[in-house]
PAKOLVO-603201 format. One record per residue: residue number from 1; residue in one letter; chain; x, y, z of N, C-alpha, C, O in turn. Coordinates in nm, 4 decimals. Layout:
resi=NUM; resn=A; chain=A; n_x=X; n_y=Y; n_z=Z; ca_x=X; ca_y=Y; ca_z=Z; c_x=X; c_y=Y; c_z=Z; o_x=X; o_y=Y; o_z=Z
...
This chain:
resi=1; resn=X; chain=A; n_x=0.8269; n_y=3.0184; n_z=-2.4423; ca_x=0.7172; ca_y=2.9317; ca_z=-2.4008; c_x=0.7767; c_y=2.8113; c_z=-2.3273; o_x=0.8572; o_y=2.7378; o_z=-2.3845
resi=2; resn=X; chain=A; n_x=0.7370; n_y=2.7902; n_z=-2.1991; ca_x=0.7929; ca_y=2.6784; ca_z=-2.1234; c_x=0.7406; c_y=2.5440; c_z=-2.1738; o_x=0.6276; o_y=2.5326; o_z=-2.2212
resi=3; resn=X; chain=A; n_x=0.8249; n_y=2.4448; n_z=-2.1620; ca_x=0.7912; ca_y=2.3095; ca_z=-2.2048; c_x=0.7150; c_y=2.2387; c_z=-2.0931; o_x=0.7616; o_y=2.2330; o_z=-1.9793
resi=4; resn=X; chain=A; n_x=0.5985; n_y=2.1854; n_z=-2.1258; ca_x=0.5189; ca_y=2.1135; ca_z=-2.0265; c_x=0.5438; c_y=1.9635; c_z=-2.0434; o_x=0.5052; o_y=1.9035; o_z=-2.1437
resi=5; resn=X; chain=A; n_x=0.6093; n_y=1.9044; n_z=-1.9430; ca_x=0.6354; ca_y=1.7612; ca_z=-1.9490; c_x=0.5127; c_y=1.6801; c_z=-1.9108; o_x=0.4802; o_y=1.5816; o_z=-1.9771
resi=6; resn=X; chain=A; n_x=0.4444; n_y=1.7207; n_z=-1.8042; ca_x=0.3257; ca_y=1.6494; ca_z=-1.7564; c_x=0.2152; c_y=1.7527; c_z=-1.7349; o_x=0.2085; o_y=1.8143; o_z=-1.6286
resi=7; resn=X; chain=A; n_x=0.1304; n_y=1.7720; n_z=-1.8323; ca_x=0.0285; ca_y=1.8749; ca_z=-1.8177; c_x=-0.0781; c_y=1.8363; c_z=-1.7150; o_x=-0.1263; o_y=1.7231; o_z=-1.7129
resi=8; resn=X; chain=A; n_x=-0.1132; n_y=1.9315; n_z=-1.6315; ca_x=-0.2262; ca_y=1.9209; ca_z=-1.5410; c_x=-0.2276; c_y=1.8005; c_z=-1.4497; o_x=-0.1356; o_y=1.7799; o_z=-1.3705
resi=9; resn=X; chain=A; n_x=-0.3303; n_y=1.7228; n_z=-1.4608; ca_x=-0.3569; ca_y=1.6096; ca_z=-1.3718; c_x=-0.2543; c_y=1.4976; c_z=-1.3881; o_x=-0.2304; o_y=1.4224; o_z=-1.2936
resi=10; resn=X; chain=A; n_x=-0.1941; n_y=1.4854; n_z=-1.5041; ca_x=-0.0958; ca_y=1.3796; ca_z=-1.5264; c_x=0.0233; c_y=1.3907; c_z=-1.4329; o_x=0.0747; o_y=1.2889; o_z=-1.3868
resi=11; resn=X; chain=A; n_x=0.0681; n_y=1.5119; n_z=-1.4041; ca_x=0.1813; ca_y=1.5316; ca_z=-1.3137; c_x=0.1472; c_y=1.4852; c_z=-1.1730; o_x=0.2303; o_y=1.4250; o_z=-1.1051
resi=12; resn=X; chain=A; n_x=0.0259; n_y=1.5129; n_z=-1.1298; ca_x=-0.0168; ca_y=1.4710; ca_z=-0.9955; c_x=-0.0197; c_y=1.3189; c_z=-0.9849; o_x=0.0222; o_y=1.2633; o_z=-0.8834
resi=13; resn=X; chain=A; n_x=-0.0687; n_y=1.2507; n_z=-1.0886; ca_x=-0.0720; ca_y=1.1042; ca_z=-1.0862; c_x=0.0686; c_y=1.0449; c_z=-1.0845; o_x=0.0945; o_y=0.9477; o_z=-1.0136
resi=14; resn=X; chain=A; n_x=0.1586; n_y=1.1033; n_z=-1.1620; ca_x=0.2971; ca_y=1.0543; ca_z=-1.1647; c_x=0.3604; c_y=1.0703; c_z=-1.0271; o_x=0.4306; o_y=0.9805; o_z=-0.9805
resi=15; resn=X; chain=A; n_x=0.3364; n_y=1.1831; n_z=-0.9622; ca_x=0.3926; ca_y=1.2068; ca_z=-0.8297; c_x=0.3350; c_y=1.1087; c_z=-0.7270; o_x=0.4093; o_y=1.0562; o_z=-0.6440
resi=16; resn=X; chain=A; n_x=0.2045; n_y=1.0836; n_z=-0.7316; ca_x=0.1427; ca_y=0.9911; ca_z=-0.6374; c_x=0.1907; c_y=0.8477; c_z=-0.6598; o_x=0.2180; o_y=0.7756; o_z=-0.5638
resi=17; resn=X; chain=A; n_x=0.2009; n_y=0.8069; n_z=-0.7845; ca_x=0.2464; ca_y=0.6710; ca_z=-0.8131; c_x=0.3939; c_y=0.6519; c_z=-0.7795; o_x=0.4343; o_y=0.5434; o_z=-0.7375
resi=18; resn=X; chain=A; n_x=0.4742; n_y=0.7556; n_z=-0.7976; ca_x=0.6158; ca_y=0.7405; ca_z=-0.7627; c_x=0.6344; c_y=0.7333; c_z=-0.6116; o_x=0.7301; o_y=0.6722; o_z=-0.5641
resi=19; resn=X; chain=A; n_x=0.5450; n_y=0.7943; n_z=-0.5363; ca_x=0.5545; ca_y=0.7828; ca_z=-0.3905; c_x=0.5188; c_y=0.6417; c_z=-0.3441; o_x=0.5638; o_y=0.5990; o_z=-0.2378
resi=20; resn=X; chain=A; n_x=0.4392; n_y=0.5693; n_z=-0.4213; ca_x=0.4073; ca_y=0.4307; ca_z=-0.3869; c_x=0.5315; c_y=0.3422; c_z=-0.3883; o_x=0.5406; o_y=0.2456; o_z=-0.3126
resi=21; resn=X; chain=A; n_x=0.6262; n_y=0.3756; n_z=-0.4742; ca_x=0.7476; ca_y=0.2951; ca_z=-0.4844; c_x=0.8339; c_y=0.3052; c_z=-0.3589; o_x=0.9163; o_y=0.2175; o_z=-0.3330
resi=22; resn=X; chain=A; n_x=0.8157; n_y=0.4104; n_z=-0.2817; ca_x=0.8958; ca_y=0.4293; ca_z=-0.1615; c_x=0.8246; c_y=0.3861; c_z=-0.0337; o_x=0.8869; o_y=0.3834; o_z=0.0725
resi=23; resn=X; chain=A; n_x=0.6988; n_y=0.3530; n_z=-0.0405; ca_x=0.6232; ca_y=0.3195; ca_z=0.0811; c_x=0.6763; c_y=0.1949; c_z=0.1504; o_x=0.7027; o_y=0.1980; o_z=0.2706
resi=24; resn=X; chain=A; n_x=0.6921; n_y=0.0876; n_z=0.0784; ca_x=0.7362; ca_y=-0.0378; ca_z=0.1391; c_x=0.8798; c_y=-0.0289; c_z=0.1913; o_x=0.9033; o_y=-0.0639; o_z=0.3069
resi=25; resn=X; chain=A; n_x=0.9763; n_y=0.0162; n_z=0.1116; ca_x=1.1133; ca_y=0.0233; ca_z=0.1649; c_x=1.1280; c_y=0.1194; c_z=0.2827; o_x=1.2037; o_y=0.0914; o_z=0.3757
resi=26; resn=X; chain=A; n_x=1.0571; n_y=0.2320; n_z=0.2803; ca_x=1.0709; ca_y=0.3261; ca_z=0.3914; c_x=1.0085; c_y=0.2704; c_z=0.5188; o_x=1.0617; o_y=0.2937; o_z=0.6274
resi=27; resn=X; chain=A; n_x=0.8981; n_y=0.1980; n_z=0.5091; ca_x=0.8378; ca_y=0.1371; ca_z=0.6281; c_x=0.9292; c_y=0.0296; c_z=0.6871; o_x=0.9416; o_y=0.0180; o_z=0.8090
resi=28; resn=X; chain=A; n_x=0.9921; n_y=-0.0478; n_z=0.6010; ca_x=1.0856; ca_y=-0.1497; ca_z=0.6483; c_x=1.2063; c_y=-0.0833; c_z=0.7151; o_x=1.2534; o_y=-0.1299; o_z=0.8188
resi=29; resn=X; chain=A; n_x=1.2560; n_y=0.0248; n_z=0.6561; ca_x=1.3718; ca_y=0.0946; ca_z=0.7138; c_x=1.3390; c_y=0.1534; c_z=0.8508; o_x=1.4222; o_y=0.1486; o_z=0.9414
resi=30; resn=X; chain=A; n_x=1.2199; n_y=0.2084; n_z=0.8670; ca_x=1.1797; ca_y=0.2637; ca_z=0.9966; c_x=1.1700; c_y=0.1520; c_z=1.1007; o_x=1.2143; o_y=0.1690; o_z=1.2143
resi=31; resn=X; chain=A; n_x=1.1123; n_y=0.0386; n_z=1.0624; ca_x=1.1044; ca_y=-0.0756; ca_z=1.1540; c_x=1.2419; c_y=-0.1263; c_z=1.1949; o_x=1.2654; o_y=-0.1557; o_z=1.3121
resi=32; resn=X; chain=A; n_x=1.3320; n_y=-0.1364; n_z=1.0991; ca_x=1.4683; ca_y=-0.1795; ca_z=1.1301; c_x=1.5392; c_y=-0.0796; c_z=1.2211; o_x=1.6095; o_y=-0.1191; o_z=1.3140
resi=33; resn=X; chain=A; n_x=1.5214; n_y=0.0474; n_z=1.1950; ca_x=1.5848; ca_y=0.1520; ca_z=1.2750; c_x=1.5405; c_y=0.1435; c_z=1.4208; o_x=1.6239; o_y=0.1391; o_z=1.5113
resi=34; resn=X; chain=A; n_x=1.4096; n_y=0.1413; n_z=1.4432; ca_x=1.3600; ca_y=0.1359; ca_z=1.5800; c_x=1.3962; c_y=0.0044; c_z=1.6482; o_x=1.4337; o_y=0.0037; o_z=1.7655
resi=35; resn=X; chain=A; n_x=1.3853; n_y=-0.1060; n_z=1.5763; ca_x=1.4204; ca_y=-0.2347; ca_z=1.6339; c_x=1.5672; c_y=-0.2434; c_z=1.6726; o_x=1.6005; o_y=-0.2964; o_z=1.7786
resi=36; resn=X; chain=A; n_x=1.6544; n_y=-0.1920; n_z=1.5880; ca_x=1.7980; ca_y=-0.1959; ca_z=1.6148; c_x=1.8328; c_y=-0.1149; c_z=1.7396; o_x=1.9040; o_y=-0.1627; o_z=1.8279
resi=37; resn=X; chain=A; n_x=1.7819; n_y=0.0083; n_z=1.7458; ca_x=1.8180; ca_y=0.0930; ca_z=1.8593; c_x=1.7507; c_y=0.0494; c_z=1.9890; o_x=1.8078; o_y=0.0674; o_z=2.0965
resi=38; resn=X; chain=A; n_x=1.6308; n_y=-0.0072; n_z=1.9813; ca_x=1.5698; ca_y=-0.0608; ca_z=2.1025; c_x=1.6454; c_y=-0.1841; c_z=2.1511; o_x=1.6600; o_y=-0.2043; o_z=2.2716
resi=39; resn=X; chain=A; n_x=1.6933; n_y=-0.2662; n_z=2.0587; ca_x=1.7758; ca_y=-0.3814; ca_z=2.0966; c_x=1.9049; c_y=-0.3369; c_z=2.1649; o_x=1.9454; o_y=-0.3947; o_z=2.2658
resi=40; resn=X; chain=A; n_x=1.9687; n_y=-0.2351; n_z=2.1101; ca_x=2.0922; ca_y=-0.1838; ca_z=2.1713; c_x=2.0638; c_y=-0.1295; c_z=2.3113; o_x=2.1398; o_y=-0.1551; o_z=2.4047
resi=41; resn=X; chain=A; n_x=1.9560; n_y=-0.0556; n_z=2.3254; ca_x=1.9235; ca_y=0.0103; ca_z=2.4514; c_x=1.8798; c_y=-0.0891; c_z=2.5585; o_x=1.9194; o_y=-0.0769; o_z=2.6744
resi=42; resn=X; chain=A; n_x=1.7978; n_y=-0.1884; n_z=2.5200; ca_x=1.7437; ca_y=-0.2832; ca_z=2.6166; c_x=1.8220; c_y=-0.4137; c_z=2.6247; o_x=1.7978; o_y=-0.4946; o_z=2.7142
resi=43; resn=X; chain=A; n_x=1.9152; n_y=-0.4351; n_z=2.5325; ca_x=1.9960; ca_y=-0.5567; ca_z=2.5329; c_x=1.9177; c_y=-0.6822; c_z=2.4996; o_x=1.9422; o_y=-0.7881; o_z=2.5573
resi=44; resn=X; chain=A; n_x=1.8252; n_y=-0.6714; n_z=2.4086; ca_x=1.7399; ca_y=-0.7851; ca_z=2.3715; c_x=1.7725; c_y=-0.8377; c_z=2.2325; o_x=1.6856; o_y=-0.8925; o_z=2.1646
resi=45; resn=X; chain=A; n_x=1.8948; n_y=-0.8216; n_z=2.1909; ca_x=1.9381; ca_y=-0.8594; ca_z=2.0559; c_x=1.8983; c_y=-1.0016; c_z=2.0217; o_x=1.9279; o_y=-1.0873; o_z=2.1050
resi=46; resn=X; chain=A; n_x=1.8385; n_y=-1.0374; n_z=1.9163; ca_x=1.7841; ca_y=-0.9719; ca_z=1.7974; c_x=1.6323; c_y=-0.9616; c_z=1.7988; o_x=1.5729; o_y=-0.9369; o_z=1.6939
resi=47; resn=X; chain=A; n_x=1.5674; n_y=-0.9794; n_z=1.9130; ca_x=1.4220; ca_y=-0.9968; ca_z=1.9150; c_x=1.3447; c_y=-0.8732; c_z=1.8743; o_x=1.2530; o_y=-0.8832; o_z=1.7928
resi=48; resn=X; chain=A; n_x=1.3778; n_y=-0.7585; n_z=1.9272; ca_x=1.3032; ca_y=-0.6384; ca_z=1.8896; c_x=1.3296; c_y=-0.5992; c_z=1.7449; o_x=1.2418; o_y=-0.5446; o_z=1.6782
resi=49; resn=X; chain=A; n_x=1.4493; n_y=-0.6268; n_z=1.6966; ca_x=1.4795; ca_y=-0.6012; ca_z=1.5564; c_x=1.3874; c_y=-0.6834; c_z=1.4672; o_x=1.3321; o_y=-0.6316; o_z=1.3702
resi=50; resn=X; chain=A; n_x=1.3709; n_y=-0.8114; n_z=1.4996; ca_x=1.2839; ca_y=-0.8969; ca_z=1.4191; c_x=1.1371; c_y=-0.8556; c_z=1.4299; o_x=1.0650; o_y=-0.8553; o_z=1.3301
resi=51; resn=X; chain=A; n_x=1.0932; n_y=-0.8210; n_z=1.5508; ca_x=0.9535; ca_y=-0.7809; ca_z=1.5700; c_x=0.9230; c_y=-0.6528; c_z=1.4933; o_x=0.8215; o_y=-0.6438; o_z=1.4241
resi=52; resn=X; chain=A; n_x=1.0116; n_y=-0.5534; n_z=1.5058; ca_x=0.9871; ca_y=-0.4275; ca_z=1.4359; c_x=1.0077; c_y=-0.4407; c_z=1.2857; o_x=0.9469; o_y=-0.3660; o_z=1.2090
resi=53; resn=X; chain=A; n_x=1.0909; n_y=-0.5328; n_z=1.2423; ca_x=1.1031; ca_y=-0.5597; ca_z=1.0994; c_x=0.9713; c_y=-0.6134; c_z=1.0455; o_x=0.9240; o_y=-0.5690; o_z=0.9408
resi=54; resn=X; chain=A; n_x=0.9124; n_y=-0.7081; n_z=1.1159; ca_x=0.7837; ca_y=-0.7633; ca_z=1.0722; c_x=0.6734; c_y=-0.6579; c_z=1.0766; o_x=0.5881; o_y=-0.6535; o_z=0.9879
resi=55; resn=X; chain=A; n_x=0.6749; n_y=-0.5735; n_z=1.1790; ca_x=0.5763; ca_y=-0.4651; ca_z=1.1848; c_x=0.5956; c_y=-0.3661; c_z=1.0702; o_x=0.4978; o_y=-0.3164; o_z=1.0145
resi=56; resn=X; chain=A; n_x=0.7200; n_y=-0.3371; n_z=1.0347; ca_x=0.7477; ca_y=-0.2481; ca_z=0.9219; c_x=0.7020; c_y=-0.3070; c_z=0.7897; o_x=0.6478; o_y=-0.2363; o_z=0.7048
resi=57; resn=X; chain=A; n_x=0.7243; n_y=-0.4378; n_z=0.7725; ca_x=0.6789; ca_y=-0.5031; ca_z=0.6498; c_x=0.5267; c_y=-0.5000; c_z=0.6416; o_x=0.4705; o_y=-0.4689; o_z=0.5365
resi=58; resn=X; chain=A; n_x=0.4599; n_y=-0.5323; n_z=0.7523; ca_x=0.3135; ca_y=-0.5321; ca_z=0.7530; c_x=0.2589; c_y=-0.3918; c_z=0.7272; o_x=0.1647; o_y=-0.3746; o_z=0.6499
resi=59; resn=X; chain=A; n_x=0.3181; n_y=-0.2923; n_z=0.7917; ca_x=0.2737; ca_y=-0.1543; ca_z=0.7721; c_x=0.2968; c_y=-0.1090; c_z=0.6282; o_x=0.2111; o_y=-0.0434; o_z=0.5690
resi=60; resn=X; chain=A; n_x=0.4120; n_y=-0.1437; n_z=0.5723; ca_x=0.4423; ca_y=-0.1060; ca_z=0.4345; c_x=0.3489; c_y=-0.1710; c_z=0.3348; o_x=0.3054; o_y=-0.1070; o_z=0.2391
resi=61; resn=X; chain=A; n_x=0.3177; n_y=-0.2986; n_z=0.3566; ca_x=0.2257; ca_y=-0.3668; ca_z=0.2654; c_x=0.0853; c_y=-0.3089; c_z=0.2743; o_x=0.0174; o_y=-0.2924; o_z=0.1729
resi=62; resn=X; chain=A; n_x=0.0421; n_y=-0.2779; n_z=0.3967; ca_x=-0.0911; ca_y=-0.2186; ca_z=0.4117; c_x=-0.0981; c_y=-0.0820; c_z=0.3436; o_x=-0.1966; o_y=-0.0513; o_z=0.2766
resi=63; resn=X; chain=A; n_x=0.0042; n_y=-0.0010; n_z=0.3602; ca_x=0.0078; ca_y=0.1305; ca_z=0.2952; c_x=0.0142; c_y=0.1172; c_z=0.1437; o_x=-0.0517; o_y=0.1915; o_z=0.0708
resi=64; resn=X; chain=A; n_x=0.0932; n_y=0.0230; n_z=0.0978; ca_x=0.1059; ca_y=0.0014; ca_z=-0.0461; c_x=-0.0255; c_y=-0.0454; c_z=-0.1059; o_x=-0.0671; o_y=0.0048; o_z=-0.2104
resi=65; resn=X; chain=A; n_x=-0.0910; n_y=-0.1401; n_z=-0.0419; ca_x=-0.2190; ca_y=-0.1893; ca_z=-0.0935; c_x=-0.3260; c_y=-0.0812; c_z=-0.0882; o_x=-0.4086; o_y=-0.0715; o_z=-0.1789
resi=66; resn=X; chain=A; n_x=-0.3254; n_y=-0.0002; n_z=0.0164; ca_x=-0.4210; ca_y=0.1098; ca_z=0.0261; c_x=-0.3970; c_y=0.2103; c_z=-0.0870; o_x=-0.4922; o_y=0.2603; o_z=-0.1470
resi=67; resn=X; chain=A; n_x=-0.2715; n_y=0.2393; n_z=-0.1154; ca_x=-0.2395; ca_y=0.3315; ca_z=-0.2233; c_x=-0.2720; c_y=0.2743; c_z=-0.3603; o_x=-0.3212; o_y=0.3455; o_z=-0.4478
resi=68; resn=X; chain=A; n_x=-0.2445; n_y=0.1460; n_z=-0.3790; ca_x=-0.2743; ca_y=0.0829; ca_z=-0.5080; c_x=-0.4233; c_y=0.0688; c_z=-0.5324; o_x=-0.4671; o_y=0.0669; o_z=-0.6475
resi=69; resn=X; chain=A; n_x=-0.5019; n_y=0.0587; n_z=-0.4264; ca_x=-0.6462; ca_y=0.0424; ca_z=-0.4445; c_x=-0.7087; c_y=0.1662; c_z=-0.5085; o_x=-0.8159; o_y=0.1575; o_z=-0.5683
resi=70; resn=X; chain=A; n_x=-0.6422; n_y=0.2815; n_z=-0.4963; ca_x=-0.6924; ca_y=0.4018; ca_z=-0.5628; c_x=-0.6830; c_y=0.3896; c_z=-0.7146; o_x=-0.7631; o_y=0.4485; o_z=-0.7873
resi=71; resn=X; chain=A; n_x=-0.5856; n_y=0.3135; n_z=-0.7618; ca_x=-0.5573; ca_y=0.3102; ca_z=-0.9045; c_x=-0.5943; c_y=0.1798; c_z=-0.9734; o_x=-0.5981; o_y=0.1756; o_z=-1.0963
resi=72; resn=X; chain=A; n_x=-0.6214; n_y=0.0745; n_z=-0.8999; ca_x=-0.6497; ca_y=-0.0512; ca_z=-0.9673; c_x=-0.7440; c_y=-0.1407; c_z=-0.8913; o_x=-0.7428; o_y=-0.2624; o_z=-0.9099
resi=73; resn=X; chain=A; n_x=-0.8251; n_y=-0.0832; n_z=-0.8068; ca_x=-0.9176; ca_y=-0.1638; ca_z=-0.7276; c_x=-1.0315; c_y=-0.2167; c_z=-0.8113; o_x=-1.0487; o_y=-0.1758; o_z=-0.9261
resi=74; resn=X; chain=A; n_x=-1.1096; n_y=-0.3076; n_z=-0.7552; ca_x=-1.2201; ca_y=-0.3670; ca_z=-0.8294; c_x=-1.3254; c_y=-0.2642; c_z=-0.8702; o_x=-1.3969; o_y=-0.2865; o_z=-0.9680
resi=75; resn=X; chain=A; n_x=-1.3371; n_y=-0.1531; n_z=-0.7988; ca_x=-1.4368; ca_y=-0.0527; ca_z=-0.8338; c_x=-1.3978; c_y=0.0254; c_z=-0.9580; o_x=-1.4838; o_y=0.0851; o_z=-1.0229
resi=76; resn=X; chain=A; n_x=-1.2693; n_y=0.0260; n_z=-0.9923; ca_x=-1.2249; ca_y=0.1039; ca_z=-1.1068; c_x=-1.2354; c_y=0.0267; c_z=-1.2383; o_x=-1.2128; o_y=0.0840; o_z=-1.3449
resi=77; resn=X; chain=A; n_x=-1.2688; n_y=-0.1003; n_z=-1.2327; ca_x=-1.2804; ca_y=-0.1827; ca_z=-1.3530; c_x=-1.4232; c_y=-0.1762; c_z=-1.4040; o_x=-1.5179; o_y=-0.2055; o_z=-1.3311
resi=78; resn=X; chain=A; n_x=-1.4375; n_y=-0.1377; n_z=-1.5296; ca_x=-1.5708; ca_y=-0.1304; ca_z=-1.5872; c_x=-1.6131; c_y=-0.2676; c_z=-1.6360; o_x=-1.5385; o_y=-0.3355; o_z=-1.7065
resi=79; resn=X; chain=A; n_x=-1.7331; n_y=-0.3077; n_z=-1.5980; ca_x=-1.7884; ca_y=-0.4359; ca_z=-1.6408; c_x=-1.8714; c_y=-0.4137; c_z=-1.7669; o_x=-1.9416; o_y=-0.3132; o_z=-1.7781
resi=80; resn=X; chain=A; n_x=-1.8635; n_y=-0.5072; n_z=-1.8620; ca_x=-1.9494; ca_y=-0.4967; ca_z=-1.9799; c_x=-2.0966; c_y=-0.5061; c_z=-1.9397; o_x=-2.1317; o_y=-0.5714; o_z=-1.8415
resi=81; resn=X; chain=A; n_x=-2.1804; n_y=-0.4402; n_z=-2.0169; ca_x=-2.3225; ca_y=-0.4433; ca_z=-1.9844; c_x=-2.3771; c_y=-0.5839; c_z=-1.9999; o_x=-2.3383; o_y=-0.6581; o_z=-2.0901
resi=82; resn=X; chain=A; n_x=-2.4674; n_y=-0.6187; n_z=-1.9105; ca_x=-2.5284; ca_y=-0.7502; ca_z=-1.9153; c_x=-2.4573; c_y=-0.8538; c_z=-1.8313; o_x=-2.5060; o_y=-0.9662; o_z=-1.8188
resi=83; resn=X; chain=A; n_x=-2.3431; n_y=-0.8196; n_z=-1.7731; ca_x=-2.2747; ca_y=-0.9146; ca_z=-1.6856; c_x=-2.3016; c_y=-0.8764; c_z=-1.5422; o_x=-2.2933; o_y=-0.7591; o_z=-1.5057
resi=84; resn=X; chain=A; n_x=-2.3330; n_y=-0.9723; n_z=-1.4628; ca_x=-2.3653; ca_y=-0.9517; ca_z=-1.3223; c_x=-2.2502; c_y=-1.0043; c_z=-1.2388; o_x=-2.2081; o_y=-1.1188; o_z=-1.2555
resi=85; resn=X; chain=A; n_x=-2.1987; n_y=-0.9205; n_z=-1.1482; ca_x=-2.0880; ca_y=-0.9645; ca_z=-1.0635; c_x=-2.1357; c_y=-1.0045; c_z=-0.9247; o_x=-2.0620; o_y=-1.0691; o_z=-0.8502
resi=86; resn=X; chain=A; n_x=-2.2586; n_y=-0.9670; n_z=-0.8888; ca_x=-2.3098; ca_y=-1.0015; ca_z=-0.7570; c_x=-2.3590; c_y=-1.1455; c_z=-0.7561; o_x=-2.4149; o_y=-1.1945; o_z=-0.8543
resi=87; resn=X; chain=A; n_x=-2.3373; n_y=-1.2114; n_z=-0.6444; ca_x=-2.3855; ca_y=-1.3477; ca_z=-0.6269; c_x=-2.5302; c_y=-1.3402; c_z=-0.5790; o_x=-2.5576; o_y=-1.2723; o_z=-0.4801
resi=88; resn=X; chain=A; n_x=-2.6242; n_y=-1.4081; n_z=-0.6465; ca_x=-2.7633; ca_y=-1.4015; ca_z=-0.6025; c_x=-2.7809; c_y=-1.4684; c_z=-0.4666; o_x=-2.7146; o_y=-1.5670; o_z=-0.4344
resi=89; resn=X; chain=A; n_x=-2.8712; n_y=-1.4122; n_z=-0.3890; ca_x=-2.8971; ca_y=-1.4671; ca_z=-0.2566; c_x=-2.9862; c_y=-1.5900; c_z=-0.2673; o_x=-3.0793; o_y=-1.5933; o_z=-0.3477
resi=90; resn=X; chain=A; n_x=-2.9575; n_y=-1.6898; n_z=-0.1866; ca_x=-3.0428; ca_y=-1.8088; ca_z=-0.1804; c_x=-3.1476; c_y=-1.7855; c_z=-0.0754; o_x=-3.1187; o_y=-1.7844; o_z=0.0443
resi=91; resn=X; chain=A; n_x=-3.2688; n_y=-1.7669; n_z=-0.1203; ca_x=-3.3786; ca_y=-1.7442; ca_z=-0.0265; c_x=-3.4740; c_y=-1.8627; c_z=-0.0325; o_x=-3.5058; o_y=-1.9132; o_z=-0.1402
resi=92; resn=X; chain=A; n_x=-3.5185; n_y=-1.9056; n_z=0.0832; ca_x=-3.6157; ca_y=-2.0155; ca_z=0.0821; c_x=-3.7498; c_y=-1.9683; c_z=0.0281; o_x=-3.7883; o_y=-1.8525; o_z=0.0442
resi=93; resn=X; chain=A; n_x=-3.8189; n_y=-2.0595; n_z=-0.0355; ca_x=-3.9504; ca_y=-2.0269; ca_z=-0.0908; c_x=-4.0484; c_y=-2.0053; c_z=0.0226; o_x=-4.0387; o_y=-2.0689; o_z=0.1276
resi=94; resn=X; chain=A; n_x=-4.1445; n_y=-1.9136; n_z=0.0003; ca_x=-4.2458; ca_y=-1.8857; ca_z=0.1033; c_x=-4.3477; c_y=-1.9949; c_z=0.1114; o_x=-4.4399; o_y=-1.9875; o_z=0.1927
């Protein structure tokens, strides 16, 4: 009988969450790679490296936040009954 470490859906969640750990560093590495080689090719040292580094950081953060929103966004938090989270609209009296 084989040993099940992560039965069913749990394995899928572990795999998805572990991929989140690599999103930010891999995006930064891609930005550095392209920036470095474009700087070498065009002779614009260090400007394209810095620009693509910032683009990699921004892309990595956006991907990370998008991935984290699946697991901890405001929609996934259950509110106790009787609490209202919506702000009432201010309407003028007729």
